[in-house]
C-alpha positions as CSV (number, residue, x, y, z in Angstrom):
1,M,-33.5,-7.2,-28.9
2,R,-34.1,-8.2,-25.2
3,I,-37.6,-8.5,-24.1
4,L,-39.2,-9.0,-20.8
5,V,-42.7,-10.6,-20.7
6,V,-44.7,-10.4,-17.5
7,D,-48.1,-11.8,-17.1
8,R,-50.2,-12.9,-14.2
9,E,-50.6,-16.3,-16.2
10,F,-47.4,-18.0,-16.8
11,L,-48.9,-19.9,-19.9
12,V,-49.9,-16.5,-21.3
13,A,-46.3,-15.2,-21.0
14,M,-45.0,-18.2,-22.5
15,E,-47.5,-17.8,-25.5
16,V,-46.1,-14.3,-26.0
17,E,-42.6,-15.8,-25.8
18,T,-43.3,-18.1,-28.7
19,V,-45.0,-15.4,-30.8
20,L,-42.1,-13.0,-30.4
21,T,-39.2,-15.6,-30.7
22,E,-40.7,-16.8,-34.1
23,A,-41.3,-13.5,-35.5
24,L,-38.3,-11.5,-34.2
25,A,-34.6,-11.9,-33.7
26,C,-34.8,-11.6,-29.9
27,E,-34.2,-13.0,-26.5
28,V,-37.1,-13.2,-24.4
29,K,-37.2,-13.5,-20.7
30,V,-40.7,-14.6,-19.0
31,A,-41.3,-13.3,-15.5
32,T,-44.2,-13.6,-13.1
33,L,-45.9,-10.9,-10.8
34,H,-43.4,-11.9,-8.1
35,T,-40.2,-11.9,-10.0
36,Y,-40.2,-9.0,-12.7
37,I,-39.0,-6.5,-10.3
38,V,-36.0,-8.6,-9.9
39,E,-35.6,-9.0,-13.4
40,L,-35.6,-5.3,-14.0
41,E,-32.8,-4.9,-11.5
42,R,-30.7,-7.7,-13.1
43,G,-30.6,-6.2,-16.5
44,W,-31.7,-3.9,-19.5
45,F,-34.6,-4.8,-21.8
46,D,-35.2,-3.0,-25.0
47,V,-38.9,-3.7,-24.4
48,I,-41.1,-4.9,-21.7
49,V,-44.6,-6.5,-22.5
50,I,-46.6,-6.5,-19.4
51,D,-50.1,-7.1,-18.2
52,S,-51.9,-3.8,-17.5
53,G,-53.2,-5.0,-14.2
54,L,-49.5,-5.2,-12.9
55,I,-48.4,-1.4,-13.3
56,G,-49.6,0.1,-10.2
57,G,-47.6,1.5,-7.3
58,E,-43.9,1.0,-6.9
59,A,-43.9,-1.1,-10.3
60,A,-44.9,1.9,-12.2
61,L,-42.0,3.8,-11.0
62,R,-39.6,1.1,-11.8
63,L,-41.1,0.5,-15.3
64,R,-40.8,4.4,-16.0
65,A,-37.2,4.4,-14.6
66,S,-36.3,1.3,-16.8
67,G,-35.9,3.3,-19.9
68,S,-37.5,0.4,-21.9
69,G,-40.1,0.6,-24.6
70,L,-43.4,-0.5,-23.1
71,V,-46.3,-2.6,-24.3
72,F,-49.2,-3.3,-22.2
73,T,-51.6,-6.2,-22.5
74,T,-55.2,-6.5,-21.3
75,L,-58.4,-8.4,-21.2
76,S,-60.1,-5.2,-20.4
77,V,-62.2,-3.3,-23.2
78,E,-61.9,-0.1,-21.2
79,D,-58.0,-0.2,-21.5
80,M,-57.8,-0.6,-25.3
81,D,-57.8,3.3,-25.9
82,G,-54.8,3.6,-23.4
83,L,-54.2,3.7,-19.8
84,K,-54.4,7.0,-17.8
85,G,-51.0,8.3,-17.2
86,W,-49.3,6.2,-19.9
87,D,-49.8,8.3,-22.9
88,G,-48.4,6.7,-26.2
89,I,-48.0,3.3,-24.8
90,T,-49.8,0.7,-27.1
91,V,-52.1,-1.6,-25.4
92,V,-52.7,-5.1,-27.1
93,A,-56.0,-7.1,-26.4
94,K,-55.8,-10.6,-25.1
95,P,-56.3,-13.1,-26.7
96,F,-53.6,-11.8,-28.9
97,N,-53.5,-11.2,-32.6
98,D,-49.9,-12.3,-33.2
99,H,-49.4,-9.5,-35.9
100,H,-50.6,-6.7,-33.4
101,L,-48.5,-8.0,-30.6
102,V,-45.4,-8.1,-32.9
103,E,-45.9,-4.8,-34.5
104,A,-46.5,-3.3,-30.9
105,V,-43.1,-4.7,-29.9
106,K,-41.3,-3.4,-33.1
107,N,-42.9,0.1,-32.3
108,A,-41.8,0.0,-28.7
109,A,-38.4,-1.1,-29.4
110,Q,-38.1,2.2,-31.5
111,V,-39.0,4.6,-28.9
């Protein structure tokens, strides 16, 4: 399984990478706000784990077009019930519960 992890904070993305590689047989690519569009253009990902604050505008169009399963992460309590226009996409709270994160990625990979 190939996973792209995108967060505003590189250290947070690295933590997600650690959790996922320890729990799953996967290859994880970490990207930033400035590099993830390029990563999407370069290759296919089974799942994209991305900070919900980074999904507006052109990025939203590219995420939808990617065909990848999605998992959103957030610090916002308001986003925990899901994001408008993104029905069915799991939202995982930061700081992460490792089990919830892994299960969300497994479920997104099956979509």
